[in-house]
ZAMARGU-4260 file (C-alpha; in steps of 0.2 Angstrom, whole numbers, plus 5000, padded with zeros to 4 digits):
<rodrens>
0) 4726/4796/5048 | 4739/4790/5054 | 4748/4793/5038 | 4740/4811/5038 | 4748/4813/5057
5) 4765/4807/5051 | 4767/4818/5035 | 4763/4833/5046 | 4776/4829/5059 | 4790/4828/5045
10) 4786/4844/5039 | 4787/4854/5054 | 4803/4847/5060 | 4810/4847/5042 | 4802/4865/5041
15) 4813/4868/5059 | 4830/4859/5053 | 4830/4872/5039 | 4827/4887/5047 | 4842/4881/5062
20) 4853/4880/5047 | 4851/4897/5037 | 4852/4904/5055 | 4870/4915/5053 | 4883/4908/5058
25) 4897/4919/5066 | 4915/4916/5071 | 4930/4929/5074 | 4946/4927/5068 | 4962/4936/5071
30) 4969/4950/5058 | 4984/4946/5053 | 4995/4955/5054 | 4988/4971/5064 | 4986/4985/5056
35) 5002/4999/5054 | 4994/5017/5050 | 5006/5031/5049 | 4997/5051/5052 | 5000/5068/5051
40) 4996/5082/5061 | 4983/5069/5072 | 4986/5062/5090 | 4999/5051/5085 | 5011/5050/5073
45) 5013/5028/5073 | 4996/5017/5077 | 4996/4999/5077 | 4979/4992/5081 | 4973/4975/5084
50) 4957/4970/5077 | 4947/4953/5073 | 4935/4948/5059 | 4919/4943/5061 | 4914/4931/5047
55) 4897/4925/5044 | 4900/4908/5036 | 4889/4902/5022 | 4879/4886/5020 | 4890/4870/5016
60) 4892/4866/4997 | 4876/4853/4997 | 4864/4866/5003 | 4869/4879/4992 | 4853/4879/4986
65) 4845/4888/5004 | 4854/4906/5009 | 4862/4909/5025 | 4854/4923/5034 | 4861/4938/5037
70) 4867/4942/5056 | 4857/4960/5058 | 4862/4972/5071 | 4879/4965/5075 | 4883/4975/5092
75) 4896/4966/5104 | 4906/4971/5122 | 4925/4968/5123 | 4932/4963/5142 | 4950/4963/5148
80) 4959/4952/5159 | 4971/4946/5169 | 4980/4930/5166 | 4972/4924/5180 | 4955/4927/5173
85) 4952/4941/5185 | 4945/4961/5173 | 4957/4970/5173 | 4943/4986/5174 | 4930/4974/5179
90) 4916/4982/5167 | 4914/4980/5147 | 4918/4989/5132 | 4909/4994/5118 | 4915/4990/5103
95) 4919/4999/5088 | 4918/4992/5072 | 4933/5000/5062 | 4923/5001/5044 | 4910/5013/5054
100) 4910/5034/5052 | 4923/5041/5066 | 4913/5051/5077 | 4919/5066/5076 | 4908/5080/5070
105) 4907/5087/5053 | 4914/5104/5048 | 4903/5116/5039 | 4907/5136/5031 | 4893/5148/5035
110) 4889/5161/5025 | 4898/5175/5033 | 4913/5163/5033 | 4913/5159/5051 | 4914/5137/5057
115) 4902/5127/5062 | 4904/5112/5069 | 4889/5098/5068 | 4887/5082/5078 | 4878/5069/5072
120) 4871/5058/5086 | 4871/5043/5079 | 4891/5045/5078 | 4890/5049/5097 | 4882/5035/5103
125) 4896/5021/5112 | 4887/5007/5104 | 4891/5003/5086 | 4881/4990/5076 | 4881/4983/5058
130) 4876/4969/5048 | 4887/4954/5042 | 4878/4947/5029 | 4885/4926/5024 | 4900/4921/5014
135) 4908/4940/5022 | 4916/4947/5035 | 4920/4964/5048 | 4932/4973/5057 | 4931/4977/5073
140) 4944/4985/5085 | 4951/4980/5101 | 4967/4989/5107 | 4981/5002/5100 | 4998/5005/5102
145) 5004/5023/5100 | 5020/5030/5095 | 5035/5025/5107 | 5022/5021/5123 | 5022/5006/5132
150) 5004/5005/5136 | 4992/4999/5124 | 4973/5006/5124 | 4955/4998/5121 | 4949/5006/5107
155) 4931/5010/5102 | 4919/5027/5099 | 4926/5035/5118 | 4944/5037/5109 | 4937/5051/5104
160) 4931/5061/5114 | 4940/5057/5131 | 4952/5071/5138 | 4970/5065/5128 | 4964/5059/5113
165) 4967/5042/5107 | 4975/5038/5123 | 4958/5035/5133 | 4963/5032/5151 | 4947/5022/5155
170) 4955/5010/5144 | 4972/5009/5148 | 4983/4995/5149 | 5002/4994/5156 | 5015/4984/5147
175) 5011/4966/5149 | 5002/4950/5143 | 4982/4948/5144 | 4967/4941/5141 | 4955/4948/5130
180) 4935/4941/5127 | 4924/4947/5114 | 4905/4942/5113 | 4894/4948/5099 | 4876/4950/5099
185) 4866/4945/5086 | 4847/4937/5078 | 4843/4931/5094 | 4863/4921/5096 | 4880/4925/5103
190) 4898/4921/5097 | 4909/4920/5108 | 4929/4923/5106 | 4944/4922/5119 | 4963/4931/5115
195) 4978/4934/5122 | 4984/4952/5117 | 5004/4954/5119 | 5008/4970/5125 | 5026/4966/5135
200) 5036/4966/5116 | 5041/4982/5104 | 5026/4991/5096 | 5030/4982/5080 | 5027/4966/5086
205) 5011/4971/5097 | 4998/4958/5095 | 4984/4946/5096 | 4985/4925/5098 | 4974/4911/5101
210) 4970/4908/5118 | 4975/4891/5126 | 4958/4881/5130 | 4964/4886/5150 | 4964/4905/5144
215) 4946/4902/5140 | 4941/4890/5156 | 4946/4907/5166 | 4937/4921/5157 | 4920/4911/5155
220) 4918/4905/5170
</rodrens>
């Protein structure tokens, strides 16, 4: 009888351990160098965007016979903080996954030659979601600096519908340095990263940097 009980306990513990190991293991890291893009006939001619990688780390080699679970329906928020930890806007910004479709209306031509705009409700939402499979990474946007502007702007789907396209006054950050906190939620767990945003430099040097331990303690309190 004792052997049966011990066997059942071992089986349960083994099952719990396996499921724990298979959980998605997410990590945020800085895209380096930031993305530089030139445009014609768009709201800006030059854009520098700072972004983060979300990586679902594979299992260690010694247990590769199992499969890490995918991180499903990943969604997240960004908060911008002064260097003392105070939230600049007092609210969170929904993230935008860089590879998701731009939430702009589709253009169509009617039978009489007129133009028609078709809005996809899935693209209009400010919340962007994506699945990240083991060993894969996805990019998410944080902020942009445009042309000769000294200000930078938080970037998400709202940016496409603001009064001044690509320059969303609701997420405008003046020249200076800030802390950025990114929180990703998926499959019942969270991944949090804190970074420094350098916007007191030329556009060519606009970038994210790793946060210090003190920075992290200020925004995670």
